[in-house]
Backbone as CSV, one residue per row, in Angstrom:
resi,resn,N_x,N_y,N_z,CA_x,CA_y,CA_z,C_x,C_y,C_z
1,UNK,9.419,4.718,22.121,9.878,4.677,20.955,10.867,4.222,20.570
2,UNK,10.328,2.619,19.309,11.766,1.664,18.961,12.613,2.453,18.524
3,UNK,14.032,1.414,18.861,15.687,2.037,17.412,14.890,2.639,16.032
4,UNK,13.736,1.044,15.429,13.795,1.301,14.027,12.880,2.394,13.321
5,UNK,11.245,3.340,14.571,11.243,3.825,14.940,11.246,5.137,14.624
6,UNK,12.624,5.628,15.431,13.176,6.332,15.679,14.256,6.692,14.301
7,UNK,14.779,5.434,13.757,15.404,5.666,12.713,14.665,6.283,11.595
8,UNK,13.874,5.874,11.102,12.313,6.064,10.737,12.046,7.523,11.184
9,UNK,11.939,8.447,11.911,11.520,9.608,12.379,11.062,11.168,10.952
10,UNK,10.553,11.556,11.097,10.689,12.375,10.247,10.733,14.260,10.887
11,UNK,10.762,14.769,10.487,10.755,16.690,10.572,10.467,17.147,9.747
12,UNK,9.913,17.937,9.680,8.851,19.009,8.493,10.617,20.432,8.560
13,UNK,10.797,20.868,7.905,11.910,21.507,7.444,11.547,22.502,5.935
14,UNK,11.618,24.308,6.600,10.996,24.860,4.918,12.471,25.753,4.571
15,UNK,12.593,25.112,3.108,13.669,25.246,2.316,13.123,26.942,1.423
16,UNK,14.187,27.425,1.271,13.340,28.427,-0.299,12.519,28.069,-0.906
17,UNK,12.418,26.735,-1.477,11.631,25.712,-2.839,9.703,25.754,-1.820
18,UNK,10.012,25.396,0.007,8.981,25.291,0.493,8.725,23.967,1.428
19,UNK,7.959,23.873,2.369,7.815,23.470,2.817,8.060,21.396,2.070
20,UNK,8.916,20.411,3.059,10.114,19.087,2.972,8.814,18.324,4.216
21,UNK,8.880,17.569,5.045,8.774,16.709,5.831,10.109,14.972,5.158
22,UNK,10.858,15.713,5.859,12.505,14.719,5.481,13.057,13.929,6.753
23,UNK,13.305,12.969,6.437,13.797,11.692,7.730,14.816,12.808,8.658
24,UNK,14.611,12.514,10.222,15.976,13.389,10.794,17.214,12.667,10.744
25,UNK,17.172,11.355,10.346,18.812,10.720,9.752,18.800,10.797,8.849
26,UNK,19.401,11.281,7.873,20.385,10.781,6.165,19.768,9.644,5.706
27,UNK,20.624,8.902,6.667,21.274,7.282,6.375,19.559,6.538,6.424
28,UNK,18.814,7.469,6.573,16.719,6.794,6.700,16.285,6.985,5.219
29,UNK,16.613,7.952,4.457,16.021,8.654,2.716,15.966,7.596,2.175
30,UNK,14.694,8.055,1.324,14.492,7.036,0.466,15.154,6.257,-0.484
31,UNK,16.133,5.055,-0.891,16.504,5.125,-2.143,16.091,6.075,-3.117
32,UNK,15.513,6.528,-3.217,14.547,7.533,-4.426,14.153,8.768,-4.373
33,UNK,15.052,8.532,-3.437,15.037,10.212,-3.332,15.976,11.049,-3.847
34,UNK,15.664,12.174,-4.193,16.391,13.616,-4.877,16.921,14.789,-4.510
35,UNK,17.796,14.930,-4.196,18.664,16.759,-3.532,17.750,17.405,-4.162
36,UNK,17.378,18.353,-3.552,17.238,19.863,-4.172,18.287,20.050,-4.766
37,UNK,18.043,20.750,-5.790,19.305,21.115,-6.701,19.471,23.118,-5.945
38,UNK,20.730,23.600,-5.959,21.075,24.311,-6.086,20.498,25.335,-7.168
39,UNK,19.867,26.950,-6.637,19.554,27.445,-7.662,19.962,28.340,-8.646
40,UNK,20.405,28.537,-9.659,21.146,29.443,-10.486,20.670,31.071,-9.926
41,UNK,21.843,31.219,-10.026,21.672,32.924,-8.855,21.047,34.137,-9.840
42,UNK,20.731,34.984,-8.931,19.256,36.028,-9.716,20.634,36.033,-10.341
43,UNK,21.742,37.074,-9.966,23.283,37.609,-10.924,23.246,37.104,-12.279
44,UNK,22.883,35.632,-12.883,23.695,34.919,-13.536,22.549,34.434,-14.725
45,UNK,21.628,35.576,-14.051,20.024,35.676,-15.343,19.273,36.147,-15.345
46,UNK,19.779,37.300,-16.353,19.149,38.604,-16.911,17.780,37.775,-17.644
47,UNK,18.162,36.821,-18.192,17.160,36.521,-18.869,16.281,35.369,-18.885
48,UNK,15.007,34.706,-19.606,14.272,33.466,-18.847,15.572,32.422,-19.101
49,UNK,15.676,31.419,-19.195,15.977,29.953,-19.576,15.871,29.484,-20.629
50,UNK,14.350,29.462,-20.674,13.395,28.781,-21.899,13.260,29.377,-23.494
51,UNK,12.576,30.533,-23.449,12.428,31.765,-24.301,13.054,33.252,-24.084
52,UNK,14.047,32.769,-23.596,14.870,33.924,-23.387,14.712,35.617,-23.481
53,UNK,13.210,35.759,-22.500,12.762,36.700,-22.473,13.445,37.672,-21.336
54,UNK,14.058,39.177,-21.329,14.110,39.755,-20.988,13.685,39.551,-19.167
55,UNK,13.962,39.623,-17.643,13.413,39.695,-16.611,13.580,41.844,-16.469
56,UNK,12.093,41.459,-16.485,12.206,42.895,-15.655,11.242,43.647,-14.813
57,UNK,10.993,44.456,-13.963,9.932,45.079,-13.085,8.539,44.005,-13.322
58,UNK,8.334,44.120,-14.772,6.737,43.191,-14.927,6.759,41.849,-15.087
59,UNK,7.896,41.600,-15.958,8.084,40.324,-15.714,9.698,39.566,-14.886
60,UNK,8.690,38.730,-13.910,9.887,38.437,-12.378,10.266,37.058,-12.601
61,UNK,10.994,36.767,-12.518,11.926,35.031,-12.568,12.004,34.590,-11.608
62,UNK,11.031,32.748,-11.444,11.626,31.965,-11.153,12.526,30.884,-11.148
63,UNK,12.442,30.484,-10.259,12.853,29.072,-10.347,12.167,27.414,-9.954
64,UNK,12.510,27.039,-11.290,11.984,25.875,-10.989,12.654,24.584,-9.593
65,UNK,11.622,24.374,-9.049,12.016,23.855,-8.168,12.938,21.740,-8.102
66,UNK,12.676,21.622,-9.884,13.580,20.357,-9.763,14.685,20.323,-10.012
67,UNK,14.774,21.725,-11.138,16.287,21.909,-11.945,17.222,22.930,-11.080
68,UNK,16.436,23.403,-10.999,16.870,25.257,-10.320,16.955,25.746,-10.581
69,UNK,17.312,26.112,-12.410,17.288,26.831,-13.205,16.098,28.124,-13.400
70,UNK,16.021,29.284,-13.905,15.362,30.024,-13.882,14.337,30.481,-15.174
71,UNK,13.462,31.117,-14.679,12.469,30.672,-16.026,11.298,31.973,-15.660
72,UNK,10.689,32.968,-15.878,10.237,33.713,-16.520,8.387,32.726,-15.922
73,UNK,7.587,33.161,-15.607,6.218,33.089,-14.996,5.458,32.065,-15.972
74,UNK,5.011,32.217,-17.511,5.134,31.420,-18.750,5.106,30.182,-18.303
75,UNK,6.919,30.024,-18.635,8.422,28.712,-18.677,8.564,27.905,-17.124
76,UNK,7.278,28.723,-16.585,7.368,27.974,-14.901,6.218,28.572,-13.919
77,UNK,5.097,28.072,-14.596,3.812,28.654,-14.399,2.949,27.359,-13.323
78,UNK,3.798,26.028,-13.405,2.810,24.642,-13.419,3.449,24.475,-11.850
79,UNK,2.395,24.027,-11.314,2.691,23.576,-9.387,2.105,22.253,-9.559
80,UNK,3.982,21.183,-9.195,3.284,19.783,-9.229,3.331,19.143,-8.254
81,UNK,2.924,18.198,-7.826,3.710,17.122,-6.332,5.086,16.335,-7.043
82,UNK,6.043,16.460,-6.364,7.109,16.108,-6.281,7.518,15.138,-4.660
83,UNK,6.908,13.926,-5.017,7.608,13.273,-3.283,9.038,12.534,-3.537
84,UNK,9.856,12.895,-4.236,11.224,12.741,-4.775,12.425,13.414,-3.850
85,UNK,11.740,14.724,-3.669,12.128,15.734,-2.765,11.350,15.876,-1.469
86,UNK,11.069,15.238,-1.280,9.976,15.327,0.171,9.103,16.524,0.581
87,UNK,9.017,16.968,-0.723,7.828,18.375,-0.701,6.378,17.839,-0.275
88,UNK,5.676,18.636,0.616,4.665,18.742,1.380,3.590,18.383,0.307
89,UNK,3.706,20.359,-0.330,2.778,20.836,-1.615,3.706,20.785,-2.687
90,UNK,2.225,20.794,-4.144,2.981,21.301,-4.753,3.868,21.944,-5.565
91,UNK,4.753,21.682,-5.492,5.930,22.990,-6.408,6.138,23.482,-7.786
92,UNK,6.047,24.965,-7.520,6.780,25.278,-8.842,7.781,24.518,-9.895
93,UNK,6.876,24.121,-11.208,8.751,23.863,-11.661,7.948,23.716,-13.699
94,UNK,9.433,23.604,-13.846,9.288,24.335,-15.690,8.206,23.083,-16.326
95,UNK,8.252,23.149,-16.975,7.944,22.492,-18.266,8.007,21.606,-18.335
96,UNK,9.343,20.724,-18.880,10.337,19.779,-19.089,10.085,18.967,-17.425
97,UNK,10.147,19.897,-16.633,10.417,18.946,-15.121,9.362,18.653,-14.918
98,UNK,8.266,19.435,-15.348,6.736,18.791,-14.478,6.391,17.837,-15.408
99,UNK,6.979,17.357,-16.973,6.079,16.650,-16.956,6.324,15.144,-17.128
100,UNK,7.963,14.934,-16.293,8.863,14.462,-16.064,8.738,13.576,-14.548
101,UNK,7.892,14.825,-13.726,7.489,14.525,-12.326,6.343,14.519,-12.320
102,UNK,4.782,14.444,-12.851,3.585,13.779,-13.889,3.683,12.711,-14.101
103,UNK,4.563,12.024,-14.851,5.057,10.751,-14.826,5.331,9.975,-12.933
104,UNK,5.789,9.924,-13.201,6.449,9.994,-11.263,5.688,9.415,-10.334
105,UNK,4.285,10.485,-10.689,3.459,10.339,-9.887,2.607,8.732,-10.069
106,UNK,3.206,8.433,-10.833,2.212,6.979,-11.108,2.592,5.614,-10.264
107,UNK,4.149,6.000,-10.471,4.553,5.173,-9.331,4.541,5.214,-7.903
108,UNK,5.173,6.296,-7.586,4.068,6.968,-6.341,2.953,6.467,-5.187
109,UNK,1.816,6.780,-6.512,0.674,7.005,-6.105,-0.076,5.071,-6.417
110,UNK,0.596,4.441,-6.985,0.525,3.331,-7.601,1.479,1.631,-8.020
111,UNK,2.143,2.047,-7.907,3.264,0.780,-8.508,3.883,0.895,-6.486
112,UNK,4.131,2.138,-6.063,4.931,1.820,-4.906,4.055,1.264,-3.938
113,UNK,2.830,0.642,-4.171,1.834,0.219,-2.582,1.409,-1.201,-3.146
114,UNK,1.798,-1.461,-5.066,2.179,-3.071,-5.303,3.545,-3.817,-5.118
115,UNK,4.503,-2.691,-5.089,5.586,-3.395,-4.111,5.879,-3.271,-2.843
116,UNK,4.992,-2.839,-2.057,4.854,-3.395,-0.652,3.877,-4.009,-0.082
117,UNK,3.179,-4.347,-1.510,1.847,-5.320,-1.004,2.611,-6.914,-1.308
118,UNK,3.412,-6.714,-2.617,4.186,-7.479,-2.264,3.485,-8.515,-3.374
119,UNK,4.165,-10.172,-3.818,3.940,-11.051,-4.927,4.892,-12.253,-4.647
120,UNK,4.399,-13.166,-5.015,5.139,-14.083,-4.774,5.815,-15.509,-5.744
121,UNK,7.303,-15.605,-5.789,8.154,-15.925,-6.195,9.129,-16.753,-6.226
122,UNK,9.474,-17.889,-6.611,10.674,-19.106,-6.895,12.043,-18.529,-6.390
123,UNK,12.496,-18.552,-5.168,13.782,-17.337,-5.308,14.870,-18.632,-5.249
124,UNK,15.968,-17.797,-5.588,16.965,-19.319,-5.410,18.228,-18.151,-5.645
125,UNK,18.663,-18.566,-4.413,20.343,-17.841,-4.174,21.294,-18.138,-4.635
126,UNK,22.417,-17.355,-4.953,23.867,-17.155,-6.051,23.602,-18.735,-6.403
127,UNK,24.245,-19.767,-6.562,24.015,-20.510,-7.517,23.519,-21.731,-7.272
128,UNK,23.157,-22.036,-6.098,22.472,-23.194,-5.707,21.609,-23.590,-7.330
129,UNK,20.630,-25.088,-6.942,20.283,-25.368,-7.556,18.957,-25.724,-7.074
130,UNK,17.928,-25.222,-5.896,17.122,-25.094,-4.852,17.102,-23.910,-4.753
131,UNK,15.237,-24.048,-4.818,14.531,-22.268,-4.902,13.867,-22.663,-3.808
132,UNK,13.516,-21.149,-3.171,12.121,-21.381,-2.210,11.064,-20.470,-2.595
133,UNK,9.984,-20.822,-2.036,8.544,-20.293,-2.857,8.696,-19.181,-1.372
134,UNK,8.737,-17.938,-2.217,9.421,-17.157,-1.062,7.467,-15.486,-1.564
135,UNK,7.585,-14.774,-0.162,6.742,-13.652,-0.484,7.967,-12.131,-1.090
136,UNK,7.473,-11.448,-1.670,8.473,-10.275,-1.544,8.027,-9.041,-1.700
137,UNK,8.517,-8.094,-0.928,8.064,-7.431,-1.263,8.958,-5.969,-0.698
138,UNK,8.660,-4.311,-0.673,9.513,-3.623,-0.648,9.497,-2.941,0.844
139,UNK,9.249,-2.448,2.210,9.391,-2.592,2.821,9.236,-1.130,2.743
140,UNK,8.495,-0.991,4.401,7.008,0.293,4.283,8.431,2.190,4.312
141,UNK,9.217,1.844,4.831,10.219,2.674,4.290,11.263,2.680,3.362
142,UNK,10.881,2.201,2.421,11.320,2.055,0.780,12.875,1.148,1.284
143,UNK,12.803,1.234,1.691,14.657,1.185,2.194,15.157,-0.021,1.970
144,UNK,14.368,-1.574,2.174,14.437,-3.098,1.854,13.874,-3.722,0.927
145,UNK,14.559,-4.960,0.899,13.677,-5.839,-0.476,13.182,-6.884,0.783
146,UNK,12.197,-7.564,1.495,12.296,-8.263,2.081,11.247,-9.146,1.263
147,UNK,12.048,-11.081,1.607,12.477,-12.447,1.102,11.183,-13.083,2.646
148,UNK,10.053,-13.633,2.203,9.726,-14.388,3.179,8.902,-15.704,2.795
149,UNK,10.018,-16.307,3.482,9.060,-18.267,3.397,9.618,-18.763,4.961
150,UNK,10.358,-20.102,3.800,10.601,-21.041,5.132,11.963,-19.826,6.197
151,UNK,13.023,-19.822,4.853,13.688,-17.975,5.047,13.671,-17.656,4.899
152,UNK,14.462,-16.008,5.798,14.197,-15.124,6.009,14.701,-14.225,5.487
153,UNK,15.086,-13.234,4.154,15.742,-12.229,3.885,15.498,-10.606,4.057
154,UNK,16.945,-10.039,4.655,16.301,-8.401,4.129,17.497,-7.794,3.266
155,UNK,17.891,-7.206,2.148,18.597,-6.821,1.060,18.052,-5.827,1.445
156,UNK,19.052,-4.997,1.422,18.883,-3.261,1.500,19.282,-2.499,-0.013
157,UNK,18.507,-2.018,-0.425,18.502,-1.338,-1.580,19.351,-0.816,-2.152
158,UNK,20.380,-0.112,-0.603,21.639,0.991,-1.672,22.538,0.027,-1.571
159,UNK,22.285,-1.379,-1.179,23.130,-2.624,-2.057,23.322,-2.923,-3.869
160,UNK,21.989,-2.886,-3.540,21.615,-3.389,-4.750,22.581,-3.120,-6.258
161,UNK,23.563,-3.600,-6.588,23.898,-3.066,-8.220,23.572,-3.582,-8.886
162,UNK,22.573,-3.834,-9.454,22.090,-4.268,-10.727,21.015,-5.408,-10.251
163,UNK,20.090,-5.043,-11.738,18.469,-5.585,-11.611,18.237,-6.296,-13.169
164,UNK,18.142,-7.039,-13.197,17.612,-7.605,-14.565,16.303,-8.181,-14.730
165,UNK,15.436,-7.287,-15.348,13.747,-7.811,-14.947,13.831,-9.081,-16.440
166,UNK,13.949,-10.045,-16.784,13.634,-11.079,-16.906,12.151,-11.690,-17.545
167,UNK,12.225,-11.816,-19.169,10.828,-11.447,-20.203,11.486,-12.530,-20.613
168,UNK,9.696,-12.531,-21.201,9.249,-14.269,-22.520,8.281,-13.973,-23.969
169,UNK,7.910,-14.369,-24.776,7.092,-13.217,-25.621,7.563,-12.823,-26.390
170,UNK,9.041,-12.356,-26.902,9.843,-11.627,-27.780,10.145,-12.556,-28.536
171,UNK,9.840,-11.569,-30.260,9.869,-11.785,-30.865,10.601,-11.405,-32.098
172,UNK,11.725,-11.552,-32.964,12.365,-10.580,-33.858,11.405,-9.619,-34.430
173,UNK,10.652,-9.867,-34.856,9.766,-9.393,-34.779,8.488,-8.239,-34.844
174,UNK,8.866,-8.330,-32.897,8.220,-7.759,-31.808,6.860,-8.010,-31.773
175,UNK,6.680,-7.878,-31.310,5.482,-8.061,-29.934,5.799,-7.943,-28.777
176,UNK,4.602,-8.219,-28.194,4.622,-8.306,-27.062,5.249,-9.484,-25.922
177,UNK,6.371,-8.815,-24.850,6.678,-9.322,-24.159,6.362,-9.010,-22.559
178,UNK,6.019,-10.430,-21.359,5.560,-10.463,-20.432,6.857,-11.336,-19.243
179,UNK,6.602,-10.145,-17.939,7.839,-10.136,-17.309,7.872,-11.473,-16.601
180,UNK,8.451,-12.187,-16.495,7.955,-13.709,-15.550,9.544,-13.985,-14.262
181,UNK,10.491,-12.915,-14.589,11.184,-13.251,-12.742,12.106,-11.692,-13.268
182,UNK,12.605,-11.592,-12.337,14.465,-11.440,-12.060,15.573,-11.441,-12.229
183,UNK,16.274,-11.323,-11.712,18.143,-11.519,-11.188,18.661,-9.742,-11.113
184,UNK,19.080,-10.449,-9.778,19.913,-8.866,-9.077,21.225,-9.546,-7.771
185,UNK,22.041,-8.056,-8.047,23.053,-8.440,-7.195,22.654,-7.253,-6.843
186,UNK,23.716,-7.638,-4.990,24.050,-6.509,-4.104,25.166,-7.241,-3.315
187,UNK,25.558,-6.476,-2.125,26.725,-6.565,-1.607,25.830,-6.674,0.014
188,UNK,26.359,-7.787,0.574,26.467,-7.095,2.307,27.484,-6.634,2.646
189,UNK,26.790,-5.628,3.810,27.358,-5.124,5.127,29.370,-5.897,4.561
190,UNK,30.061,-4.846,4.335,31.514,-5.774,4.766,31.612,-6.540,4.117
191,UNK,30.859,-7.289,3.011,32.322,-7.998,1.715,32.056,-7.088,0.563
192,UNK,33.452,-7.442,-0.113,33.730,-7.222,-1.645,32.436,-7.712,-2.866
193,UNK,32.365,-8.860,-2.123,32.016,-9.735,-3.195,30.418,-9.279,-3.088
194,UNK,30.350,-10.716,-4.605,28.151,-10.051,-5.132,27.847,-10.954,-5.071
195,UNK,26.123,-11.398,-4.382,25.736,-11.652,-3.886,24.649,-12.134,-5.100
196,UNK,24.088,-13.347,-5.576,22.656,-12.745,-6.595,21.666,-13.989,-6.358
197,UNK,20.486,-12.540,-6.946,19.440,-13.891,-6.495,18.805,-13.747,-7.326
198,UNK,17.762,-14.767,-8.154,16.864,-14.736,-8.762,15.715,-15.386,-8.690
199,UNK,14.561,-14.490,-8.816,13.265,-14.768,-8.419,12.608,-15.214,-10.222
200,UNK,11.703,-16.176,-9.373,11.037,-16.909,-10.961,9.822,-17.080,-10.303
201,UNK,9.028,-15.350,-11.452,7.240,-15.804,-10.746,6.850,-17.977,-11.456
202,UNK,6.286,-18.712,-10.384,6.043,-19.837,-10.473,4.440,-20.313,-11.318
203,UNK,4.609,-21.007,-11.714,4.083,-21.695,-12.860,2.308,-22.206,-12.122
204,UNK,2.150,-22.680,-10.591,1.155,-23.613,-10.438,-0.047,-22.714,-9.778
205,UNK,-1.193,-23.181,-9.757,-2.185,-22.183,-8.855,-2.078,-21.810,-6.986
206,UNK,-0.693,-21.895,-7.050,-0.917,-21.017,-5.284,0.147,-20.131,-6.034
207,UNK,0.742,-19.117,-6.754,1.602,-18.314,-7.571,0.662,-17.339,-8.558
208,UNK,0.130,-16.266,-7.921,-0.730,-15.469,-9.388,0.296,-14.112,-9.672
209,UNK,0.434,-15.141,-11.652,1.211,-15.050,-11.822,1.305,-13.211,-12.691
210,UNK,0.233,-13.115,-12.725,-1.086,-11.882,-13.311,0.020,-10.992,-12.216
211,UNK,-0.086,-10.892,-10.708,0.063,-10.394,-10.277,1.578,-9.530,-9.892
212,UNK,2.054,-11.070,-9.828,3.670,-11.607,-10.351,4.523,-10.483,-11.105
213,UNK,4.103,-10.775,-12.025,4.088,-9.800,-13.495,3.652,-8.249,-12.948
214,UNK,2.842,-7.606,-12.624,2.309,-6.396,-12.198,3.648,-5.631,-11.303
215,UNK,4.075,-6.714,-10.247,4.679,-6.550,-9.464,6.272,-6.756,-10.191
216,UNK,7.033,-7.116,-10.998,8.350,-7.079,-11.884,7.730,-5.767,-12.811
217,UNK,7.309,-5.473,-12.819,6.620,-4.085,-13.867,6.931,-2.609,-12.576
218,UNK,6.370,-3.069,-11.490,6.728,-1.999,-10.632,8.151,-2.025,-10.292
219,UNK,8.894,-2.493,-10.138,10.117,-3.004,-9.270,10.804,-2.846,-11.344
220,UNK,10.714,-2.248,-12.032,11.671,-2.359,-12.957,11.324,-0.486,-13.713
221,UNK,10.219,0.006,-12.902,10.182,1.692,-12.429,10.808,1.964,-12.036
222,UNK,11.019,1.165,-10.397,12.004,1.609,-9.414,13.469,1.265,-9.583
223,UNK,13.670,0.652,-10.138,15.557,0.992,-11.100,15.603,1.799,-11.418
224,UNK,14.835,1.850,-12.874,15.306,3.272,-13.278,14.972,4.584,-12.205
225,UNK,14.071,4.875,-11.053,14.542,5.714,-10.304,15.537,5.972,-9.492
226,UNK,15.909,4.592,-9.050,16.896,3.940,-7.885,18.195,4.770,-8.879
227,UNK,18.270,3.980,-10.273,19.368,4.159,-11.145,20.187,5.943,-11.395
228,UNK,19.255,7.057,-11.363,18.968,8.615,-11.782,19.167,9.214,-10.307
229,UNK,18.568,8.544,-9.075,18.829,9.231,-8.051,20.780,8.685,-7.504
230,UNK,21.312,7.974,-8.055,22.161,7.356,-7.396,23.236,8.511,-9.144
231,UNK,22.517,8.776,-10.155,23.443,9.962,-11.254,23.373,10.728,-10.626
232,UNK,22.577,11.618,-9.589,22.686,12.828,-8.901,23.871,13.570,-9.328
């Protein structure tokens, strides 16, 4: 097993919430992941935190695996996949959390694959006036943005400070916009300075603009999840 494979190795663990397939090393976790929340202690929860029904021998209490709050069966009956916490099977969630998790399913089922497959952009580093045609993709372990052309760069996702999606087609009265590029800033390990990279969808036939726009839309969603993980 190579060093990279060893770092990305996973193990099956059992928590009060269910079975999880997690990285053996915390440094190898996905930057989009969330930690399991602490459960509200049973003694602090005499009533359902949604409908205020009193718990008794008949009305049992359940904890939402996403928020950790305490609910009756009626208010916490949905079992929904929760890949951001590495659960192997769908887990019990309250209605509000289940809705959020269901929306995230599209990212894990579709948009994550788009990011890993990659798209072609003209890439400009820093203040340079020269750009290079590169294929940009997310690494399989989700931790690096890989840029391949005549040059090769790997940007660690956790080092990204800001991401701005560039669009065109906006009018003051409203209307459709189309993603045409993005600007991101990130820190090189050991450096306090931010490095800027600009990605622009090409106008020539060698670049599939529709694919580039789809990739950028997926990156926009990934950015939201990344910020949520940091704010946890």
